[in-house]
PLY file of the C-alpha trace (Angstrom):
ply
format ascii 1.0
element vertex 609
property float x
property float y
property float z
element edge 608
property int vertex1
property int vertex2
end_header
12.39 237.62 70.70
10.52 237.51 74.00
10.20 234.43 76.13
7.09 232.61 77.33
6.77 230.03 80.10
3.48 228.55 81.29
2.51 225.63 83.49
-0.38 223.73 85.02
0.63 221.40 87.85
-0.61 220.04 91.20
1.86 222.29 93.04
3.00 225.90 93.23
4.54 226.69 89.86
5.85 230.21 90.49
9.45 228.99 91.16
9.33 227.06 87.86
8.04 230.09 85.96
10.75 232.35 87.36
13.47 229.78 86.72
12.27 229.41 83.13
12.28 233.19 82.66
15.89 233.38 83.83
16.84 230.88 81.14
14.87 232.79 78.51
15.99 236.28 79.48
18.43 236.31 76.55
15.35 236.56 74.29
14.38 239.98 75.66
14.76 241.91 78.89
12.93 245.22 78.47
10.33 244.02 81.01
9.04 240.83 82.57
6.10 239.50 84.54
4.20 236.57 86.04
0.46 235.89 86.32
-1.07 233.02 88.34
-4.45 231.68 89.33
-4.60 232.18 93.11
-7.52 231.90 95.52
-10.20 232.17 92.86
-8.72 235.09 90.97
-5.87 236.02 88.65
-2.94 237.88 90.19
0.17 239.23 88.52
3.48 240.92 89.19
5.38 242.73 86.41
7.84 245.54 85.82
10.79 246.84 83.81
13.51 245.36 85.98
15.25 242.03 85.36
13.95 238.60 86.31
16.04 238.50 89.51
14.23 241.59 90.79
10.89 240.20 89.60
11.49 237.11 91.76
11.94 239.37 94.80
8.66 241.17 94.05
6.80 237.87 93.52
7.99 236.68 96.93
7.05 239.97 98.60
3.57 239.92 97.04
3.03 236.28 98.03
2.18 235.11 94.53
1.62 231.34 94.39
-0.48 229.17 92.15
-0.80 225.86 90.34
-1.61 227.48 86.98
0.29 230.43 85.54
2.11 232.17 82.72
5.26 234.26 82.63
6.99 236.45 80.05
10.19 238.36 79.41
9.85 241.04 76.75
11.73 242.62 73.88
9.68 245.72 73.07
8.09 246.15 69.65
4.80 248.01 70.21
5.00 250.37 73.16
8.09 251.47 75.06
9.52 249.42 77.94
7.15 250.34 80.78
5.19 248.48 83.44
1.82 249.10 81.76
3.20 247.57 78.54
4.70 244.55 80.30
3.18 241.09 79.95
1.10 239.24 81.04
-1.87 241.37 79.99
-5.28 241.11 81.62
-8.72 241.34 80.05
-10.94 243.01 80.97
-8.83 245.29 83.19
-10.80 245.41 86.42
-10.64 244.02 89.98
-11.29 240.49 88.80
-9.85 240.04 85.33
-11.04 236.97 83.45
-8.01 236.32 81.20
-4.24 236.70 81.37
-2.15 236.41 78.21
1.49 236.54 77.12
2.55 236.93 73.51
5.66 236.79 71.35
5.47 238.21 67.83
3.83 241.08 65.97
0.12 241.40 65.12
-0.03 243.39 61.90
-3.79 244.14 62.01
-3.87 245.19 65.66
-5.04 248.73 64.91
-8.20 247.60 63.13
-8.92 245.03 65.85
-8.35 247.67 68.55
-10.91 249.98 66.95
-13.51 247.20 66.83
-12.87 246.22 70.45
-13.01 249.82 71.67
-16.35 250.14 69.92
-17.45 247.04 71.83
-16.58 248.76 75.12
-13.07 247.47 75.86
-10.64 249.88 77.49
-6.94 249.63 76.64
-4.23 250.21 79.23
-1.16 249.69 77.02
0.27 250.58 73.62
0.94 246.93 72.80
-0.55 244.78 70.08
-0.69 242.00 72.70
-3.52 243.56 74.70
-5.63 243.39 71.54
-5.34 239.58 71.56
-6.34 239.37 75.23
-9.45 241.48 74.72
-10.34 239.67 71.50
-10.24 236.26 73.22
-12.33 237.64 76.08
-14.82 239.05 73.58
-15.19 235.62 71.96
-15.24 233.67 75.24
-18.42 231.65 75.90
-17.21 229.22 78.54
-14.53 227.35 76.54
-11.09 228.96 76.50
-9.76 226.65 73.80
-12.60 227.53 71.44
-12.21 231.26 72.12
-8.48 231.10 71.31
-9.16 229.06 68.17
-11.65 231.65 66.93
-9.42 234.58 67.91
-6.26 233.44 66.11
-8.31 233.07 62.95
-8.73 236.85 63.04
-5.04 237.66 63.57
-2.61 238.67 60.84
1.09 238.45 61.67
3.21 236.26 63.88
2.52 235.03 67.37
3.12 232.53 70.09
0.61 232.97 72.89
-0.21 231.42 76.24
-3.54 232.17 77.94
-5.10 231.32 81.30
-8.69 231.94 82.43
-10.12 232.57 85.88
-13.13 230.37 85.10
-11.03 227.37 83.95
-8.20 227.26 86.51
-6.61 223.94 85.51
-5.98 224.86 81.89
-3.51 226.77 79.69
-4.14 227.30 76.00
-1.37 228.15 73.55
-1.09 228.86 69.83
1.70 229.61 67.41
2.21 231.15 64.00
5.74 232.11 63.02
7.09 232.22 66.59
8.36 229.13 68.44
6.31 227.39 71.13
6.77 223.95 72.65
4.78 221.74 75.00
6.57 220.09 77.91
5.03 216.79 79.00
5.50 216.08 82.71
4.18 213.61 85.26
0.78 214.95 86.18
1.78 218.36 84.81
2.15 220.12 81.47
4.11 223.16 80.35
4.42 225.64 77.49
7.60 227.52 76.62
9.35 229.40 73.84
12.36 227.11 74.22
12.78 223.64 75.70
15.73 224.99 77.71
13.26 226.86 79.92
11.90 223.53 81.15
15.24 221.87 81.91
15.08 219.95 85.17
11.30 219.61 85.00
10.82 217.57 81.84
12.81 216.42 78.83
9.73 215.26 76.89
8.96 217.96 74.35
6.33 218.47 71.63
7.21 221.04 68.97
4.14 222.91 67.77
3.85 223.80 64.10
2.49 226.97 62.50
-1.28 227.14 62.88
-1.43 224.81 65.89
-3.63 225.55 68.88
-2.79 223.54 72.00
-4.64 222.77 75.22
-2.59 221.69 78.24
-4.06 220.35 81.45
-2.78 218.30 84.39
-3.02 214.86 82.81
-3.26 215.54 79.10
-2.55 217.78 76.16
-4.18 217.97 72.78
-3.61 219.92 69.58
-5.53 220.99 66.51
-3.82 222.14 63.32
-4.60 225.17 61.18
-7.48 223.26 59.55
-9.13 222.53 62.88
-8.26 218.83 62.82
-7.15 216.98 65.94
-3.52 215.98 65.44
-0.84 214.07 67.33
2.59 215.69 67.33
5.51 213.46 68.26
6.79 213.62 71.82
10.59 213.87 71.62
13.16 213.38 74.33
15.36 216.48 74.39
18.38 216.31 76.72
18.53 219.34 78.99
22.05 220.64 79.50
21.29 222.83 82.49
24.93 223.13 83.54
25.76 224.83 80.25
23.55 227.75 81.26
25.36 228.33 84.56
27.95 231.10 84.78
30.49 229.24 86.89
33.70 231.15 87.71
33.32 233.67 84.86
32.22 237.29 85.23
29.94 237.19 82.20
28.48 234.58 79.87
30.29 236.23 76.96
33.63 235.64 78.66
32.65 232.05 79.41
31.51 231.43 75.84
34.66 232.94 74.32
36.78 230.57 76.38
34.51 227.61 75.54
35.36 227.90 71.85
38.14 225.29 71.77
35.72 222.76 73.26
32.83 223.90 71.03
34.95 223.47 67.89
36.21 220.07 69.09
32.65 218.93 69.81
31.48 220.10 66.38
34.25 218.02 64.79
33.81 215.01 67.08
31.95 212.81 64.58
33.83 214.06 61.53
36.04 211.15 60.50
36.51 212.22 56.92
35.47 214.75 54.30
32.22 213.40 52.89
28.83 214.82 51.84
27.04 212.43 54.23
28.05 214.79 57.06
25.15 216.93 55.85
22.50 214.21 55.67
21.08 211.54 53.42
20.84 212.72 49.84
23.68 215.22 50.18
25.93 213.38 47.70
23.42 213.64 44.88
22.54 217.26 45.69
26.20 218.30 45.90
26.95 216.59 42.58
24.10 218.30 40.77
24.23 221.88 42.02
25.89 224.55 39.94
26.02 227.34 42.52
25.53 228.05 46.21
23.27 230.66 47.82
23.80 231.43 51.52
20.97 233.10 53.46
21.64 234.58 56.89
21.36 237.59 59.21
23.74 239.39 61.55
26.90 237.52 62.43
25.71 234.48 60.48
25.78 236.68 57.38
29.44 237.44 58.09
30.10 233.71 58.42
28.47 233.25 55.03
30.67 235.92 53.45
33.74 234.08 54.73
32.38 230.80 53.36
31.90 232.37 49.94
35.68 232.57 49.55
36.13 228.99 50.75
33.45 227.54 48.45
34.70 229.34 45.38
38.35 228.54 46.05
37.98 224.92 47.17
34.93 223.67 45.29
35.08 225.90 42.21
31.42 226.83 42.58
30.09 230.39 42.38
28.63 231.44 45.72
26.30 234.29 46.64
25.53 235.53 50.14
22.24 237.32 50.79
20.93 239.13 53.85
17.82 237.07 54.53
15.60 240.02 55.42
16.29 241.57 52.00
16.21 238.37 49.94
12.69 237.43 50.94
11.19 240.65 49.57
13.08 241.39 46.38
12.62 240.11 42.83
14.53 236.84 42.52
15.77 235.06 39.41
15.49 231.47 40.68
17.88 228.72 39.70
16.77 225.19 40.66
20.38 224.01 40.40
21.40 226.16 43.38
22.17 224.77 46.82
20.38 227.08 49.27
22.20 227.20 52.62
20.36 228.82 55.55
22.56 229.69 58.54
21.18 230.54 61.98
22.28 230.11 65.59
18.79 229.49 66.94
17.09 228.07 63.88
14.09 230.29 64.69
15.25 233.53 63.04
12.11 234.81 61.31
13.88 236.45 58.36
16.06 233.42 57.65
13.08 231.07 57.82
11.13 233.41 55.56
13.98 233.60 53.05
14.28 229.81 52.98
10.54 229.48 52.38
10.76 232.08 49.61
13.56 230.16 47.88
11.59 226.92 48.10
8.46 228.59 46.70
10.56 229.58 43.69
11.57 225.97 43.07
14.97 226.07 44.76
14.41 222.88 46.73
17.99 221.75 47.34
18.18 223.21 50.84
20.62 222.87 53.72
20.40 224.27 57.25
23.42 224.98 59.47
22.23 225.56 63.00
23.11 225.14 66.67
19.71 223.68 67.64
18.93 220.24 66.24
15.21 220.47 66.96
14.73 223.98 65.54
12.21 224.89 62.88
15.00 225.62 60.39
16.48 222.14 60.79
13.06 220.56 60.40
12.28 222.58 57.28
15.46 222.10 55.23
16.12 218.93 53.27
19.68 218.62 54.58
21.31 219.82 57.76
24.40 220.13 59.91
24.15 220.73 63.64
26.96 222.69 65.23
27.72 221.75 68.81
28.41 225.08 70.42
26.10 224.23 73.30
23.85 226.77 74.99
24.87 230.33 74.15
23.38 232.85 76.58
25.13 236.13 75.75
23.26 238.11 73.09
26.52 238.75 71.20
27.35 235.45 69.51
30.83 234.01 69.89
31.09 230.22 70.00
27.99 229.79 67.83
29.66 231.99 65.20
32.98 230.14 65.17
31.29 226.74 64.96
29.24 228.05 62.03
32.53 228.84 60.32
33.75 225.30 61.01
30.55 223.85 59.54
30.78 226.07 56.45
34.42 225.09 55.94
33.38 221.42 56.07
30.68 222.23 53.52
33.22 223.78 51.15
35.43 220.70 51.53
32.51 218.29 51.03
31.40 220.11 47.88
34.99 220.00 46.61
35.33 216.29 47.39
32.01 215.40 45.76
32.90 217.30 42.61
36.39 215.79 42.30
38.19 218.97 43.35
39.84 217.48 46.44
42.38 214.65 46.48
42.86 212.25 49.39
46.09 213.82 50.60
44.68 217.32 50.39
41.52 216.25 52.23
43.63 214.67 54.97
45.65 217.88 55.33
42.49 219.96 55.72
41.15 217.54 58.30
44.41 217.71 60.24
44.23 221.51 60.24
40.68 221.36 61.56
41.71 218.94 64.30
44.45 221.36 65.36
42.06 224.31 65.43
41.06 224.01 69.15
44.73 224.21 70.15
45.29 227.16 67.82
42.32 228.97 69.42
43.88 228.35 72.83
46.94 230.18 71.53
44.80 233.19 70.60
43.11 233.19 74.01
46.59 233.43 75.54
46.89 236.87 73.92
44.22 238.23 76.28
46.61 240.48 78.30
47.71 242.29 75.14
44.11 242.74 74.02
43.20 244.12 77.45
45.86 246.82 76.88
44.20 247.72 73.58
40.79 247.81 75.26
41.96 250.49 77.70
42.53 252.79 74.71
39.29 251.83 72.98
37.18 252.38 76.10
37.85 256.13 75.82
36.72 256.33 72.17
33.30 256.72 70.61
34.13 255.61 67.06
36.28 252.89 65.49
37.14 251.69 62.00
37.90 248.05 61.11
39.77 247.09 57.95
40.38 243.77 56.22
40.93 242.36 52.75
39.78 239.23 50.97
38.29 236.61 53.24
39.36 238.69 56.27
37.06 241.57 55.38
34.10 239.64 56.89
36.27 239.18 60.00
36.58 242.97 60.20
32.79 243.22 59.84
32.27 240.75 62.67
34.79 242.60 64.85
32.96 245.89 64.29
29.63 244.23 65.04
30.88 242.80 68.32
32.30 246.17 69.41
29.14 248.13 68.63
26.83 245.48 70.14
28.28 245.42 73.63
30.31 248.65 74.03
27.95 251.06 72.19
30.99 252.44 70.36
30.10 253.31 66.79
32.16 250.92 64.67
32.25 250.32 60.93
34.15 247.89 58.72
35.48 248.46 55.22
37.58 246.57 52.72
40.95 248.26 53.20
41.18 249.14 49.51
38.04 251.26 49.86
39.69 253.70 52.30
40.53 256.20 49.59
36.97 256.10 48.28
35.49 257.84 51.30
36.21 256.37 54.75
39.65 258.01 54.91
37.82 261.28 55.62
36.95 259.87 59.08
40.51 259.08 60.08
41.98 261.15 62.90
43.82 260.53 66.16
40.42 260.02 67.81
39.44 257.23 65.39
41.25 253.95 66.20
41.70 251.81 63.09
41.82 248.06 63.64
43.48 246.22 60.79
43.26 242.44 60.29
46.61 241.73 58.62
47.35 238.01 58.14
50.38 236.77 56.28
48.63 236.12 52.98
48.83 237.21 49.34
47.14 240.56 50.06
49.53 241.63 52.83
51.55 244.08 50.73
48.39 245.71 49.40
47.11 246.01 52.96
50.40 247.51 54.11
49.93 250.32 51.59
46.41 250.97 52.88
47.77 251.20 56.42
50.31 253.77 55.34
47.43 255.91 54.07
46.03 255.85 57.62
49.35 256.62 59.27
50.05 259.53 56.95
46.88 261.21 58.21
47.57 260.79 61.90
45.40 257.73 62.38
46.07 255.33 65.28
46.54 251.81 63.92
45.90 248.63 65.88
47.22 245.75 63.81
46.22 242.14 64.40
48.79 240.15 62.48
50.95 237.02 62.56
54.61 236.09 62.80
57.03 237.19 60.07
54.90 240.02 58.66
57.43 242.74 59.45
55.15 244.92 61.59
56.58 246.47 64.77
54.89 248.63 67.38
55.87 252.29 67.02
54.19 255.61 67.75
50.71 255.44 66.21
51.06 251.72 65.48
50.27 248.95 67.99
50.82 245.34 66.94
49.58 242.03 68.33
50.88 238.86 66.68
49.09 235.53 66.48
51.51 232.64 66.82
50.98 231.26 63.35
49.30 231.81 60.00
46.58 229.25 59.63
45.86 229.40 55.93
42.21 229.27 54.95
41.21 228.84 58.59
42.95 232.06 59.63
39.64 234.03 59.80
38.50 231.92 62.76
41.57 232.78 64.82
41.44 236.49 64.08
37.75 236.51 65.00
38.49 235.15 68.48
40.99 237.94 69.10
38.44 240.60 68.12
35.87 239.01 70.44
38.27 239.48 73.35
38.89 243.09 72.34
35.16 243.83 72.35
34.59 242.04 75.65
37.33 243.85 77.56
36.40 247.22 76.06
32.83 246.71 77.25
34.12 245.65 80.65
36.15 248.86 80.91
33.12 250.94 79.90
30.83 249.19 82.38
28.09 248.21 79.93
25.65 245.33 80.34
27.74 242.85 78.37
25.45 239.82 78.25
22.28 241.83 77.69
23.14 244.94 75.65
20.48 247.60 75.35
17.76 247.30 72.71
18.84 243.81 71.60
17.75 240.21 72.11
19.19 236.84 71.21
16.61 234.98 69.16
15.11 237.28 66.53
11.72 235.70 65.91
10.06 238.82 64.49
10.69 240.71 61.25
0 1
1 2
2 3
3 4
4 5
5 6
6 7
7 8
8 9
9 10
10 11
11 12
12 13
13 14
14 15
15 16
16 17
17 18
18 19
19 20
20 21
21 22
22 23
23 24
24 25
25 26
26 27
27 28
28 29
29 30
30 31
31 32
32 33
33 34
34 35
35 36
36 37
37 38
38 39
39 40
40 41
41 42
42 43
43 44
44 45
45 46
46 47
47 48
48 49
49 50
50 51
51 52
52 53
53 54
54 55
55 56
56 57
57 58
58 59
59 60
60 61
61 62
62 63
63 64
64 65
65 66
66 67
67 68
68 69
69 70
70 71
71 72
72 73
73 74
74 75
75 76
76 77
77 78
78 79
79 80
80 81
81 82
82 83
83 84
84 85
85 86
86 87
87 88
88 89
89 90
90 91
91 92
92 93
93 94
94 95
95 96
96 97
97 98
98 99
99 100
100 101
101 102
102 103
103 104
104 105
105 106
106 107
107 108
108 109
109 110
110 111
111 112
112 113
113 114
114 115
115 116
116 117
117 118
118 119
119 120
120 121
121 122
122 123
123 124
124 125
125 126
126 127
127 128
128 129
129 130
130 131
131 132
132 133
133 134
134 135
135 136
136 137
137 138
138 139
139 140
140 141
141 142
142 143
143 144
144 145
145 146
146 147
147 148
148 149
149 150
150 151
151 152
152 153
153 154
154 155
155 156
156 157
157 158
158 159
159 160
160 161
161 162
162 163
163 164
164 165
165 166
166 167
167 168
168 169
169 170
170 171
171 172
172 173
173 174
174 175
175 176
176 177
177 178
178 179
179 180
180 181
181 182
182 183
183 184
184 185
185 186
186 187
187 188
188 189
189 190
190 191
191 192
192 193
193 194
194 195
195 196
196 197
197 198
198 199
199 200
200 201
201 202
202 203
203 204
204 205
205 206
206 207
207 208
208 209
209 210
210 211
211 212
212 213
213 214
214 215
215 216
216 217
217 218
218 219
219 220
220 221
221 222
222 223
223 224
224 225
225 226
226 227
227 228
228 229
229 230
230 231
231 232
232 233
233 234
234 235
235 236
236 237
237 238
238 239
239 240
240 241
241 242
242 243
243 244
244 245
245 246
246 247
247 248
248 249
249 250
250 251
251 252
252 253
253 254
254 255
255 256
256 257
257 258
258 259
259 260
260 261
261 262
262 263
263 264
264 265
265 266
266 267
267 268
268 269
269 270
270 271
271 272
272 273
273 274
274 275
275 276
276 277
277 278
278 279
279 280
280 281
281 282
282 283
283 284
284 285
285 286
286 287
287 288
288 289
289 290
290 291
291 292
292 293
293 294
294 295
295 296
296 297
297 298
298 299
299 300
300 301
301 302
302 303
303 304
304 305
305 306
306 307
307 308
308 309
309 310
310 311
311 312
312 313
313 314
314 315
315 316
316 317
317 318
318 319
319 320
320 321
321 322
322 323
323 324
324 325
325 326
326 327
327 328
328 329
329 330
330 331
331 332
332 333
333 334
334 335
335 336
336 337
337 338
338 339
339 340
340 341
341 342
342 343
343 344
344 345
345 346
346 347
347 348
348 349
349 350
350 351
351 352
352 353
353 354
354 355
355 356
356 357
357 358
358 359
359 360
360 361
361 362
362 363
363 364
364 365
365 366
366 367
367 368
368 369
369 370
370 371
371 372
372 373
373 374
374 375
375 376
376 377
377 378
378 379
379 380
380 381
381 382
382 383
383 384
384 385
385 386
386 387
387 388
388 389
389 390
390 391
391 392
392 393
393 394
394 395
395 396
396 397
397 398
398 399
399 400
400 401
401 402
402 403
403 404
404 405
405 406
406 407
407 408
408 409
409 410
410 411
411 412
412 413
413 414
414 415
415 416
416 417
417 418
418 419
419 420
420 421
421 422
422 423
423 424
424 425
425 426
426 427
427 428
428 429
429 430
430 431
431 432
432 433
433 434
434 435
435 436
436 437
437 438
438 439
439 440
440 441
441 442
442 443
443 444
444 445
445 446
446 447
447 448
448 449
449 450
450 451
451 452
452 453
453 454
454 455
455 456
456 457
457 458
458 459
459 460
460 461
461 462
462 463
463 464
464 465
465 466
466 467
467 468
468 469
469 470
470 471
471 472
472 473
473 474
474 475
475 476
476 477
477 478
478 479
479 480
480 481
481 482
482 483
483 484
484 485
485 486
486 487
487 488
488 489
489 490
490 491
491 492
492 493
493 494
494 495
495 496
496 497
497 498
498 499
499 500
500 501
501 502
502 503
503 504
504 505
505 506
506 507
507 508
508 509
509 510
510 511
511 512
512 513
513 514
514 515
515 516
516 517
517 518
518 519
519 520
520 521
521 522
522 523
523 524
524 525
525 526
526 527
527 528
528 529
529 530
530 531
531 532
532 533
533 534
534 535
535 536
536 537
537 538
538 539
539 540
540 541
541 542
542 543
543 544
544 545
545 546
546 547
547 548
548 549
549 550
550 551
551 552
552 553
553 554
554 555
555 556
556 557
557 558
558 559
559 560
560 561
561 562
562 563
563 564
564 565
565 566
566 567
567 568
568 569
569 570
570 571
571 572
572 573
573 574
574 575
575 576
576 577
577 578
578 579
579 580
580 581
581 582
582 583
583 584
584 585
585 586
586 587
587 588
588 589
589 590
590 591
591 592
592 593
593 594
594 595
595 596
596 597
597 598
598 599
599 600
600 601
601 602
602 603
603 604
604 605
605 606
606 607
607 608
């Protein structure tokens, strides 16, 4: 969560800072701000409006400078309010000495606050961030880098910070522990950011900081020390910047754009897949896949739902037992480790704190056969796991994941096939048939997108409701879970998902004419069982909305609305049904007038626990 941009350059960097914030706004948008060194002092502009309005205020206030920091916030400590917005000053007086932005959570901030108050510091906010600013100021003796180095040694928790000092105007110091931070290397300029995307168009030369690093950036140089205080050289990588992918184009919202980009995203993810083979997942995958006896999938949010779908695929295709764990729970409970388990960590950003923590926990327990599935090749998750597969969804801006989710499903399906092939469970003809089905998937998704007018009609009914129930069975129950998640995320309608067979064990008590019930009803072996569950809903006056396929025998009648996908797509059917539910959520949110791309209280990259 939260986004940091900082720069030192021989020119006015306020346009760069604001442009970077716009690209990072998906990480948090409760408040935002900019601080610059200008005319011998530090000046700032901040507030609880969006970055576009901040840019107007910056222009009105005449903020310019060649050194500065900027921040967009997802609130943890202290409500969204101007006095809690970053950057924070220290001390807070007419001529503040330091300005600081922070991403993360400082767990010992209360004890530090008490010590600093005793030393005479006055706090203006409820944030843990202001504690860091005052602490660095307290330790400052003419060298900002040394003050930051000493200060982070006293912090417990996670952080990425960027600091500027009135007395050292051509310098920005950054540090990271548990939250992402990169250095951008320019020509006569250097930058810090939470994400390389923030620097697109200004540099493609990126240095990824590691936990414990403290970095000094100046006009012509940068240097880094590690957690042990040793000077270290981190590799400068060339990271292509796909700036066009972050532009809205003709679409009303990024979510709409990203839903309709899914055929291309799936095709791109499959572009280099010329056969079913373990090498798709990296060197050493063949041996690991041959030796493992089970699979453990670690994920959060929608990625967890993707993992639940993959559990069915792995067990059916590869004959391996699979377990799916919510990463935030796995990392703190008592684990019975099995070194013969393939640990698969799934994350859109590759910076999800809970997923990274769960992976580290598994490795500490001796479960070292690890695989990351992620949309960001340079992410911490990809660098940490032994094996990896990069999905090619491209930049995803909307907080509610769509194309990143479907490409995760594609990657997990390939994993199930590769495990099956390695273990002798998949013949050549069968492998070729699966590959053909995958190649046809973009066209099949186009067919689902063509159902948009019918889903808009459903959304007009849903927009007037405050609760919804989603039902599915087998590998389509996770699809129901993802559909409910999408609806609640962007419409603020309370939505829950249940296995349809569980209706009679409690959820049926909720069913009434005011509770729409969405049923994912593919033409599979569980259809007749599902039909009986639907009759239980109808008998109690429930309004059924059935997402089905051809030749299932469902017809729209009073209390029953049916939308048919063109074809049943076998094991890949969950992907197609998911796309339809994404469209339902989008158009319901549109009808309700919510902030679709930036829903309240949420952020895209969850880098705190």
